[in-house]
N, C-alpha and C positions, 0 to 999 in steps of 0.2 A: 243732509242726504247721504244714504248709505250706498258705498259702491261695493258691488258684488263681482265676484270673478266670473266670467263666462263659463257655462257648463261645458263648453267644448274642450277647456283646458284640462278636464277630468276624464278625457277620452282614452281610448286604447294607447295611443303614445306615451301619455303621462303615466299610466300605471305600468306600462312595459318598462319603462325607464326606472321607475321605483324598483320594481322587481329585481331587474338587473342588478342595481346597485346594491340591494340587499343580499342577491345571491353572491356577489362578489365580496361583501363584508363577510358572509359566512365562509366562503372559500378560503379568504386571507385568514380568518381566524383559525380554521381547520389546519392550514399550512403551518401556521405558528405553533399549535399544539403537537402537529407531527414532528416539527424540528426539535421541540422540547423532549419528546420521546427519543428521538435519534440521538440527542445530546445525552439522555439517562443511558441509553445503550452503549454509547461510545466510553462514557465514564466507567460503566461496567467492564468493558472490554480492556480499557488500559489497566483497570486495578487487577483484572484476572490475569493478563499478560505479566504484570509486575510480579503477582504471586507465583506464576509458572516459573520465572527466571531463577527464583530463590530455592526452587524445589531440587531434591536429589535427582540426578540424571536417570533417564530411561536408557536401556540397551537398545541398540539397533534391532528392530524385529526381524525374525527369520526372514530369509528371502522367499520363502515359500507362502508367507503370508502377505507379500507386498501387493499381489494383485488383488485389487478391491479394498486395500486396507484404508480404514478411516485415518487420515493423516491429522485431523484437527487436534487430537490430544497430545500429538508430538510438537505441534508448530509453537515456536517461542518457548520451547522447554530445552533444558540441558540434555544432551544425547551423547553416549558413549559409543565410539565405532572403533573397530579393529580391522586392520586390513593392510594391503600394500599398495602404496602409491604408484601411479603410472605417469610421471612427469612428461614423457614424450606426447601425452595427449593433453597436456595443459591448455586452457582456453583463457585468454585476457578479456576481461569485461570492463569497458571504459566507465569511469565514474569520476566524480568531483567529491573531494573530502575537505569541506572548508574548516571543520571543527574536529579535528583529529585528537585522539587521545595519546598518541604516540609523537614522535618526532617529525614525520612526514606528512604533508597535506597537499591540498590542491589537486590539479587535474592528473589522473593517473588511471590505474587498473586494480581490479580485483583479480587475484591470481586463483583461478579455479582448476584444482587438480582432481582427477578421478581417483578414488580409492576403492580398491575391489577386495570384497570380504573374502573369507575362505570358502563360502558357499557360492561364490561366483557373482553376486549382486554388486552394483556399483553405486556409490554415492559421491556426489561432487562436493568437495571441500574447499570452502573459501579460506585459503590460507593467509590471506590477508591483503593489505594495499601496498602498492608500489608506485613511485612517481614515474610519469611518462618516460622520463629519461633512462629509467631502469628496465624498460620493456624487454630490449634486445637481450638481456641477461637471462630472461626467464624463458625464452624460446629454445629448447633443446636443453632445458636444465637436467642436471643430474642430481639425483637424490639418493641417499644411502638406501641400499637394498634391504629387503626384509619387513616384517610387519611393524606397524605402528599403531598404538591405541592413544586416542585422544578424545576429550570431552569438550563440546562446543555448544553453540545454540542452534537448534534446528530452525530453519526460516522458510517461509512460504515462498513460492516462486514469484518473480515479478512478472506482471502481465505486459505485453507488448501494446503500446498506444498506437494512434493513427499515424504519429509521426515518428515511430520508432524505426530506424534504418535496418536494412537487412544485414545478415551476418557478413562479415568481411572474411570470408574463407581464405583469402591469399595471405593474410597476415594473422589468421586465426583470432580475430577480435570479435566479440560479441557486445550487445549493448544492454541486455537484460540477463538477470541471473534466473534461468529458466532450465531446469535439467532436461527437458526435452530437446529444446535449442542447443543446450551444450552438448549433449550426447550426439546429436546429428553433426555439430560441428566437429567434435572430436573422433568421431567413427566408433563410439562406444556402442556395444551390443546390449540389448536388454537383457535381465532386468535392470532398471535404474530407479533408485529410490526417489520418490516424488518431491522431497524437501532438500534444501542445501544446508550444509553444516558449515557455520561460522567458526573458525578455529579461534582458541583463546590468544591472548597476547604472549609474545615470546620475549627474548632477551630485549632490553632497550637498545634502540637503533637498529636492531636486526630487521632484514627484510626477508619476505613479506611481513608487514606490520600486522599482525594479529589483534585480536581484541577490540576491533572498530565497528563492532555490530551496531547498527543503527535502526532502531525500531520507533517508527513515528506514525501516528493515526491523525491525519489532518481533522480537526475538530473546530469547525466554524459554525457549529449548529446554533449555538447561542445568538450570535450576530445575526443569522438567517431568521431565527425565531423572532428577535426584536424588530426586524425589518417588516416581516408579515404582520405582527401585531400592530405596528405603526401603520400599516395600510388598512388594517381592521378598524382602526379608530379614525382614520383620515377619511375613509369613503362615506361612512354615514354623516360625518360633518359636511362634506361636500354635498351630499344629497340634501340634507336639511337646508342648506344655503340656497340650493337650486329650488327646492319647493318653495322656500320663502320668495324667491324672484318671481316664481310663477303666480303666487297669491298676492303679490304687492300690487296695488291699484296703479293703472297707467296713469302718468301726469297728465 
């Protein structure tokens, strides 16, 4: 005697679940492909940044061009600037430096000093890292007067996150390297260049400890892609098992 499955099992609920699982499979596969595309884009970005870091430096654009200037070509590229430091408006940006190239590491601050060009525009220079214990020495610091010229790496502003504290105006301490927030803290009038300049390394053991530029692009796309592809394989397997259970004759 042949046992047949009741036709009610092939009704709306059955086909709705099958279509839902197939749609999930397609979605998971698409997400895996999308993450692989993002992986390729990230690898191209890293390669391009590595290439830019070794290129001859650009000169700082004329102040008259700053309004509406496309900053992308200057980001992560050597940049030469000439101007006068204003150490009285230095802002310390809290940071942690676990893998320092120089002598000092751990919790501390980036020393962000505005440099004013002959045209009147200001660019914030990240002169380097100092330990927390040295912070007092860089409040009211005195630097030699006159123009300086230096070549460093132009860095994009850091974005504030949901948990980024507000500025500590009393101690002139910031938490992100953003020219807009730094200018507001320091009382610097526009125009302010939209990138930060990371200064090169100075004498060994000298503070601020320059040359500590860190360029990192989180790249977890391969792991995410494998996860989504794994779901894309698992979902139809679960569906097949469920369909088998539906067609299995009742005992």
